[in-house]
C-alpha positions in Angstrom: -34.4 10.7 -45.5 -32.3 13.9 -44.9 -32.5 17.4 -46.4 -29.6 16.6 -49.1 -31.7 13.9 -50.6 -35.1 15.6 -50.1 -33.5 18.4 -51.9 -32.4 16.2 -55.1 -35.9 15.0 -55.6 -37.4 18.2 -55.1 -35.3 19.7 -57.8 -35.6 16.5 -59.9 -39.5 16.7 -59.5 -39.9 19.9 -60.5 -37.6 19.9 -63.5 -39.8 17.4 -64.9 -43.1 18.7 -63.9 -41.8 22.1 -65.7 -40.8 19.9 -69.1 -44.3 18.4 -69.1 -46.2 21.7 -68.9 -44.3 23.2 -71.3 -44.8 20.3 -73.9 -48.5 20.4 -72.8 -49.7 23.6 -71.3 -47.6 26.6 -72.2 -44.2 27.1 -73.8 -43.5 30.0 -71.0 -43.3 27.0 -68.6 -39.9 26.7 -69.4 -39.0 29.5 -67.5 -39.8 27.1 -64.6 -37.0 24.9 -65.8 -34.3 27.8 -66.2 -35.5 28.8 -62.2 -34.6 25.9 -61.0 -31.0 25.4 -62.8 -30.2 29.0 -61.5 -30.9 28.3 -58.2 -29.0 25.0 -58.0 -26.1 26.4 -59.2 -26.3 29.2 -57.0 -26.9 27.0 -54.1 -23.4 25.0 -55.0 -21.6 27.7 -54.9 -23.4 29.6 -51.7 -24.6 26.8 -49.9 -28.2 28.5 -49.5 -30.9 26.8 -51.2 -34.6 28.2 -50.1 -36.4 24.8 -50.6 -33.5 22.9 -47.8 -34.6 26.0 -45.5 -38.6 25.0 -45.6 -37.4 21.3 -45.3 -35.4 22.2 -42.1 -38.4 24.1 -40.8 -40.6 21.2 -41.2 -38.2 19.6 -39.0 -36.5 17.2 -42.0 -33.0 15.6 -40.4 -29.9 17.9 -41.7 -27.7 16.3 -44.0 -24.2 17.5 -45.0 -24.7 20.0 -47.6 -27.5 22.1 -46.4 -27.7 23.2 -42.7 
């Protein structure tokens, strides 16, 4: 699995987790969903994704979107 796919899996998992936390723990966890969405939008324009940088440091092979 390369960084591109791993970023999608990580972002999707975090969105689902934040929805569950918002529903069952506290309504303010919705801001985690907002943060994830904003981060995905800015990475689409800039090509910079903090999760991709962390995965790169962990030695995951790069794809074509995040280098």
